[in-house]
C-alpha positions as CSV (number, residue, x, y, z in Angstrom):
1,X,-69.3,19.6,51.3
2,X,-70.5,22.9,49.5
3,X,-74.2,22.8,50.4
4,X,-77.1,25.1,48.9
5,X,-79.6,25.8,51.4
6,X,-83.0,27.4,50.2
7,X,-85.2,29.3,52.9
8,X,-82.0,30.2,54.7
9,X,-83.8,33.4,56.0
10,X,-86.8,31.3,57.4
11,X,-87.3,29.1,60.6
12,X,-85.9,25.7,59.7
13,X,-82.9,27.6,58.0
14,X,-82.0,29.6,61.3
15,X,-81.8,25.8,63.1
16,X,-80.1,24.4,59.9
17,X,-77.3,26.2,59.1
18,X,-75.4,26.3,62.1
19,X,-75.5,22.5,62.5
20,X,-74.5,22.3,59.0
21,X,-71.4,24.7,59.3
22,X,-70.4,23.1,62.5
23,X,-70.1,19.9,60.6
24,X,-67.6,21.6,58.4
25,X,-69.8,22.2,55.5
26,X,-69.7,25.7,53.6
27,X,-73.3,26.6,53.3
28,X,-74.6,29.1,50.7
29,X,-77.9,30.6,51.7
30,X,-80.6,31.5,48.9
31,X,-84.0,33.2,50.0
32,X,-86.2,36.3,48.6
33,X,-85.8,37.5,52.6
34,X,-82.0,39.2,53.4
35,X,-80.8,38.1,56.9
36,X,-77.5,37.2,57.9
37,X,-77.8,33.5,56.7
38,X,-78.5,34.5,53.1
39,X,-75.7,34.9,50.9
40,X,-78.0,35.0,47.4
41,X,-81.3,37.1,47.8
42,X,-83.9,35.8,45.4
43,X,-86.3,33.2,44.5
44,X,-86.0,29.6,43.5
45,X,-88.2,30.3,40.8
46,X,-85.6,32.6,39.1
47,X,-84.2,29.8,36.8
48,X,-81.0,31.6,35.8
49,X,-80.3,32.7,39.6
50,X,-80.4,29.4,40.5
51,X,-78.1,27.9,37.7
52,X,-75.7,30.4,38.3
53,X,-75.7,30.2,42.0
54,X,-75.2,26.3,42.0
55,X,-72.7,26.5,39.3
56,X,-70.7,29.5,40.4
57,X,-70.3,28.2,44.0
58,X,-69.6,24.6,42.9
59,X,-72.4,23.7,44.9
60,X,-72.1,19.7,45.7
61,X,-75.4,19.2,47.7
62,X,-78.7,21.0,48.0
63,X,-81.1,21.4,50.8
64,X,-84.3,22.6,49.2
65,X,-86.4,23.9,52.2
66,X,-87.7,27.3,50.7
67,X,-91.4,27.3,49.8
68,X,-94.8,29.2,50.0
69,X,-96.5,27.4,52.9
70,X,-100.0,26.8,54.0
71,X,-100.5,30.1,56.0
72,X,-99.3,32.2,52.5
73,X,-102.7,30.8,51.0
74,X,-104.5,33.4,52.2
75,X,-102.0,36.1,50.7
76,X,-100.9,34.7,47.2
77,X,-102.5,33.2,44.3
78,X,-102.5,29.5,43.3
79,X,-100.3,30.3,40.4
80,X,-97.4,31.7,42.9
81,X,-97.9,28.2,44.7
82,X,-97.2,26.4,41.2
83,X,-94.5,29.0,40.2
84,X,-92.6,28.7,43.6
85,X,-92.9,25.2,45.0
86,X,-93.0,23.2,41.5
87,X,-91.3,25.3,39.1
88,X,-88.7,26.4,41.8
89,X,-87.8,22.5,42.5
90,X,-88.1,21.9,38.9
91,X,-85.0,24.6,38.4
92,X,-83.2,23.3,41.4
93,X,-83.4,19.7,39.9
94,X,-82.2,20.7,36.5
95,X,-79.6,22.8,37.9
96,X,-78.3,19.8,40.1
97,X,-78.2,17.3,37.1
98,X,-76.2,20.1,34.8
99,X,-73.9,20.7,37.8
100,X,-73.1,17.5,38.9
101,X,-74.6,17.9,42.3
102,X,-74.2,14.7,44.1
103,X,-77.4,14.6,46.7
104,X,-80.6,16.4,47.2
105,X,-82.7,16.8,50.5
106,X,-86.3,18.0,49.9
107,X,-88.5,19.7,52.6
108,X,-92.0,18.2,52.1
109,X,-95.0,18.0,54.5
110,X,-97.2,15.9,56.2
111,X,-99.8,18.5,55.3
112,X,-100.3,16.7,51.8
113,X,-101.5,13.8,53.7
114,X,-104.7,15.3,54.9
115,X,-107.7,15.0,52.8
116,X,-111.1,16.0,53.7
117,X,-112.3,12.5,54.5
118,X,-109.5,12.6,57.2
119,X,-110.2,16.2,58.5
120,X,-113.6,14.7,59.2
121,X,-112.4,11.9,61.0
122,X,-113.8,9.1,58.8
123,X,-111.7,6.1,57.7
124,X,-113.2,3.6,55.4
125,X,-116.5,4.5,56.6
126,X,-115.6,4.2,60.1
127,X,-115.2,7.3,62.8
128,X,-111.5,6.8,63.8
129,X,-108.1,8.4,63.6
130,X,-106.2,8.3,60.7
131,X,-103.2,6.0,61.1
132,X,-100.7,7.7,58.3
133,X,-97.6,6.3,56.9
134,X,-95.4,6.8,53.5
135,X,-97.6,3.9,51.9
136,X,-100.8,5.9,52.0
137,X,-101.9,7.5,48.5
138,X,-101.9,11.3,49.4
139,X,-105.2,13.1,48.1
140,X,-104.0,17.0,49.3
141,X,-107.0,19.2,50.3
142,X,-105.4,22.8,49.1
143,X,-102.8,24.1,46.9
144,X,-100.0,23.9,49.0
145,X,-100.6,20.1,49.8
146,X,-101.3,19.8,45.5
147,X,-97.9,21.8,44.9
148,X,-95.7,20.0,47.4
149,X,-96.8,16.5,46.4
150,X,-96.1,17.5,42.4
151,X,-92.5,18.7,43.6
152,X,-92.0,15.4,45.5
153,X,-92.8,13.3,42.1
154,X,-90.4,15.6,40.3
155,X,-87.9,14.5,42.8
156,X,-88.7,10.9,42.0
157,X,-88.3,11.7,38.4
158,X,-85.0,13.1,38.6
159,X,-83.7,10.1,40.8
160,X,-85.1,7.8,38.1
161,X,-84.1,9.5,35.3
162,X,-80.8,11.0,36.1
163,X,-79.7,9.0,39.1
164,X,-79.8,11.9,41.4
165,X,-80.0,10.9,45.1
166,X,-82.9,12.3,46.7
167,X,-84.4,12.1,50.2
168,X,-87.9,13.3,50.7
169,X,-88.4,14.7,54.1
170,X,-92.5,14.8,55.0
171,X,-92.1,17.1,58.2
172,X,-94.8,17.6,60.8
173,X,-95.6,20.9,62.5
174,X,-92.4,22.7,63.5
175,X,-93.4,26.2,62.8
176,X,-93.3,28.7,65.9
177,X,-96.4,30.4,64.9
178,X,-100.0,29.8,66.5
179,X,-102.1,27.3,64.6
180,X,-104.4,29.1,61.9
181,X,-107.2,27.5,63.2
182,X,-106.3,28.9,66.9
183,X,-109.3,30.5,67.1
184,X,-111.2,27.6,67.3
185,X,-109.0,25.8,69.8
186,X,-109.7,26.1,73.4
187,X,-105.9,25.4,74.6
188,X,-103.3,28.1,75.0
189,X,-100.6,28.0,72.5
190,X,-98.0,26.2,74.4
191,X,-100.7,23.5,75.5
192,X,-101.7,23.1,71.8
193,X,-97.9,22.6,70.7
194,X,-97.5,20.1,73.8
195,X,-100.6,18.2,72.8
196,X,-99.4,17.9,69.1
197,X,-96.1,16.2,70.6
198,X,-98.1,13.0,70.7
199,X,-99.1,12.9,66.9
200,X,-98.3,15.7,64.7
201,X,-95.4,18.0,65.8
202,X,-91.8,18.2,66.4
203,X,-89.2,20.8,67.4
204,X,-87.3,23.0,64.7
205,X,-84.1,21.7,66.3
206,X,-85.4,17.7,65.5
207,X,-86.2,19.0,62.2
208,X,-83.0,20.4,61.5
209,X,-81.1,17.4,62.6
210,X,-83.2,15.1,60.1
211,X,-82.6,17.4,57.4
212,X,-78.4,16.4,58.8
213,X,-79.4,12.8,58.8
214,X,-81.3,12.8,55.5
215,X,-78.1,14.6,53.8
216,X,-75.7,12.0,55.0
217,X,-77.5,9.0,53.7
218,X,-79.0,10.3,50.5
219,X,-76.5,8.6,48.6
220,X,-77.1,5.2,49.8
221,X,-80.7,5.6,49.9
222,X,-80.9,6.5,46.2
223,X,-84.3,7.9,46.6
224,X,-87.0,7.7,49.6
225,X,-89.6,9.4,51.4
226,X,-90.0,9.8,55.2
227,X,-92.5,11.3,57.8
228,X,-90.4,12.9,60.5
229,X,-92.5,13.5,63.8
230,X,-92.1,13.2,67.0
231,X,-92.1,9.7,68.5
232,X,-96.1,8.5,69.2
233,X,-96.8,6.6,71.9
234,X,-99.9,5.4,70.2
235,X,-100.7,2.2,68.4
236,X,-102.9,1.4,65.2
237,X,-105.3,-0.3,67.4
238,X,-105.9,3.0,69.5
239,X,-107.5,5.0,66.3
240,X,-110.9,4.5,67.4
241,X,-111.0,5.6,70.9
242,X,-108.4,8.5,70.0
243,X,-111.2,10.0,67.7
244,X,-113.8,9.4,70.3
245,X,-112.1,10.0,73.8
246,X,-108.3,11.1,73.5
247,X,-107.6,12.1,77.2
248,X,-108.5,8.3,77.9
249,X,-105.9,7.1,75.5
250,X,-103.5,9.8,76.5
251,X,-103.9,8.7,80.1
252,X,-103.5,5.2,79.6
253,X,-99.7,5.9,78.5
254,X,-99.2,8.6,80.5
255,X,-101.0,8.1,83.9
256,X,-99.3,11.1,85.4
257,X,-100.2,13.8,82.6
258,X,-103.8,14.5,84.1
259,X,-101.9,15.7,87.4
260,X,-99.2,17.6,85.6
261,X,-101.4,19.1,83.2
262,X,-103.9,20.2,85.9
263,X,-101.2,21.9,87.9
264,X,-100.2,23.7,84.5
265,X,-103.9,24.8,83.9
266,X,-103.8,22.6,80.5
267,X,-106.1,20.3,78.9
268,X,-105.6,17.3,76.2
269,X,-107.7,17.5,72.8
270,X,-110.9,15.8,73.2
271,X,-110.3,14.3,70.1
272,X,-107.3,13.3,67.7
273,X,-108.2,12.7,64.0
274,X,-104.8,11.5,62.8
275,X,-101.4,9.7,64.0
276,X,-98.4,10.4,62.1
277,X,-96.0,7.3,62.1
278,X,-92.4,8.2,61.9
279,X,-90.9,4.6,62.3
280,X,-89.6,4.4,58.7
281,X,-87.6,7.0,59.5
282,X,-85.9,5.3,62.6
283,X,-85.6,2.1,60.6
284,X,-84.2,3.2,57.4
285,X,-82.7,6.8,58.2
286,X,-81.7,6.1,61.2
287,X,-83.3,9.1,62.7
288,X,-85.3,9.5,65.9
289,X,-86.8,12.9,67.1
290,X,-85.1,13.5,70.5
291,X,-87.8,15.7,71.8
292,X,-91.4,13.9,72.5
293,X,-94.3,14.2,74.9
294,X,-92.7,12.7,77.7
295,X,-90.2,15.5,77.8
296,X,-92.9,18.0,78.0
297,X,-94.2,16.0,81.2
298,X,-90.9,15.9,82.5
299,X,-90.3,19.7,82.1
300,X,-93.8,20.1,83.8
301,X,-92.9,18.0,86.7
302,X,-89.5,20.1,87.1
303,X,-91.0,23.0,87.3
304,X,-91.4,24.6,90.8
C-alpha cells in the first residue's frame, strides 16, 4: 500500500516506517521537522498541503501519529493544540474521504482517560487504583487530552458518515524522555520505566507493531478503539491494595523482584493509581506487546 505517515520524524515514526517498508509498503512521511524519514515538510493543519499530498501520492492508507503532546503544553497555546490535534485530524479525514483512502489509523493516548479523581487515587468515593478499559467515559484533565478525545470523536463520525475504516490506538507511555514529573519521583529513569511496564508503559517497538496490526485489521473492524500497553499481571481485585501498598502486590506476582531490584539498587513505586487493561486489543485486534515487566526481570537476572 501507499501509506501517509504523519509524525514521521518523531520517536514513533522512527520505529514504524522501517517496519512498514519491510512489509513492502511505500511510505510518505509528513512532519514539520526535517528528517531522512520525511518527504513532505509541513503541518497537518495545512489543509491544502494535506489534500495535495494525499491526492498526488495516490495514498491508500493513513497512519496519523503526528500531534502536539503533553510536554508541549508548557510551550504552546491551547489554540495550537486545537489547530494541530483537532483541525489537523479533520483535514486528514476530509482528504481521506475525498481521495478514496481505504483505511485510517489514529494514534491516540491513554492520557485522555486520566481524570483529576484518578490522579488523586479515588474511585467511587474509595481510595483505590483505577482499572481502565475502553468502556469508561473519559474526563481529560488538560488540553492535550481534550483535543485527542475530540479527534477520536471525529474519527468515529467519519466512519459513521462515510464508511471510512478507522482504528484508534490509545497508546500508553512509550516516549524516551524522563517523566515530566521526574523531580517528584525517587527512582532513576530506567527504574521508573521498568516499574511502569506493570501498568502504563510499552516499548516504542511494540507501539509500532500495534500500528501495523491496526493497519491490517482496519477494514474488517470498521471502527474500534484499543488500549495498547504492556500486559499487566494485575487483576481488578488488586486495585485497593495497589494504591495502599504496591510493592506487596508486585511481590505476589513476581516473588524474585525484590532480590533482583535490590541487586540493581532499584525500588518499586509505593503506590500505583491506575492500571491500563489491554485485553481488548488481544481479543479483537490480535495484538499483544512482546515486552513486559517479566522481561525486565529476566534481563536483571542475566546481568553479571
